[in-house]
N, C-alpha and C positions, 0 to 999 in steps of 0.2 A: 644400046649405046646412047640413044637420045635421052632415055631416062637417067643415065649416069651423068650426062651433061647438066640436066635440070637439077639433079640433087647436089652436084658440086657447085653449081651457080647459087643455089639456095644457101648452102653452107658458107660460101665466100661472102654472100650478101649479109648473112647473120653476123659473121665475124667482123665484117667492116662496120656494121651497125652498132654492135655491142662492144667492140674492142677485144683485145686478147686478155685483158684483165691484169696486165703488168705495166700499165701506163703510170707515169709519175706526174702528179699534178703540180701546178705552180705552188711554191712555198712563199707565204706572206710573212713579212716582218713589219709590224706597225706600232705606232705609239698610241696607247689607249688613254682616254681622258676619263677621269672619274665621273660617273653619272651619265656618260654617253654610251650608246650602243654602236658597236662596230660589226659589220657583216663581213665574214670571211667567205668570198664568193668563189666556188669551184664549179660554176656552170659552164656549159658549152657555149661558145659563140661561133660566129661565122669564120673567124680567123684562127681560133685556137680552142683546143680541147683542154679544159681545166680539171677534168676528172682524173681519178687515180689516187695513188697514195700521196699524202701530204704531211708536212711538218710546218705548222704555223706558229709564229711567236708574236707576242704582244707585250709591250713594256708599259709600266705606269710608275709614277713617283708619288710617295707619301711625303709631305713636308713635315708632318708630325706623326708620332707613334699613334697607332690606332688599329681598327679592324675594318675589313672590307668583305663584301659578298661578291663572288664571281658567278654570274648567271649565264648559262649556256643554253640557247634555244635553237632547235632544229627548224630550218625553213623548207622542209620537204613539201612537195605538192600534195602528197598523200601519206598517211601513216600506215597504209597497207603494205607498201613496198619499201624496204629499208634501203634508201639511197645513200645515207650518210652514216658512217661509223667512226666516232671519235674514240679510239681505242686506248689512248693514254693522255693524261693531263698532269703536268708537273709545274710547280711554282719554284722559281729560283730567286735567291737574294742577289745583291750586287756582287757578291764574292763567288757566284755560281754554285752555291750550296743548295741542294734540293731540300726545300722546306716541306713540301707536300706533294704526294703523287697518288693518283687513282686511275681507274679505267671505267669504260662504259658509263659516261656521265652526260649524255645528251638530254636536254630538257630538265636540267636540275640547277640548284643554287648551292654553291660551295662556300661556307663561311671560313674566312681566314682571320684569326684573331691574334692579338698581341704582336702585331708587326711593328718593327722599329721604323723610324723615318729613313727613307732611302728609295732606291730604284729596284723594282721587282719585275721579273720576266715570267710570263705564262707561256707554256709550250703545249700545243695541241698536236697529236699525231693520229692519223686515221686514214680512212678511205672515202672518197666521194665517187660513188659508182652510179650506174644507171645511164639511161639514154641522154638525159639532160645534165647530168652531174648533180651537184648538191651545194647548199650554202648553209651557214649557221651564224647566229648572232652571239656576240660576247658583250656583256655589260659588267664593268667593275664599279661598284658603288660603295661609298663610305657607310659604315654602320653608325647611326647616331647614338649618343649616350642615352641610355634608358631613362624614362621619366622618373622612375623610382630613385635614380642616383641624384637627379636634380632636387627631388623632394627631400631626400636625406640631407643633402648639402644645405638646403634652405633651413631645415629644421635644426641642424647643427649650429648654423650661424645664429638663429633665433635663441637657442638655448644659451649660447655664449654671451649674447647681448643681455639676455634676461638675468643670467647669474652675475654678470658684472654690475648691473644696476642694483641688485639686492645686497651686494657686499659693500657698497659705499655708505 
């Protein structure tokens, strides 16, 4: 009987330590600024357990048409234990049309090209598990025009000026 009490106490202790696995984390909805990193923090604190399943969203605005890179980096304490799983990533335009979707994308850079000016929403769905929870960083950065395009434009202007001088 004494052994049964010890076993049941150990099981209850483990369940309370690791949770039941069906917890729901806080869902974040933030404004993202181009070129700045935002941390989605699903870590445990003294007052709240932020782990479990989550659906985080971030919005950013393009004032001109262009391309951006979305960088997602895992902030786990160790790479041996998988504490964070971003299982789905979707990009929506201002009309709520899904422009891009993928899965299993932690520690990656996703290029989004030919975007029109407007507001875009990034949605991240996943699980932040483990004793301490997990966190991940998202950076949306504008993709600069390649140097070859500037060189081509300069050469085109030079040829135009040169040809107009010869025809006079």
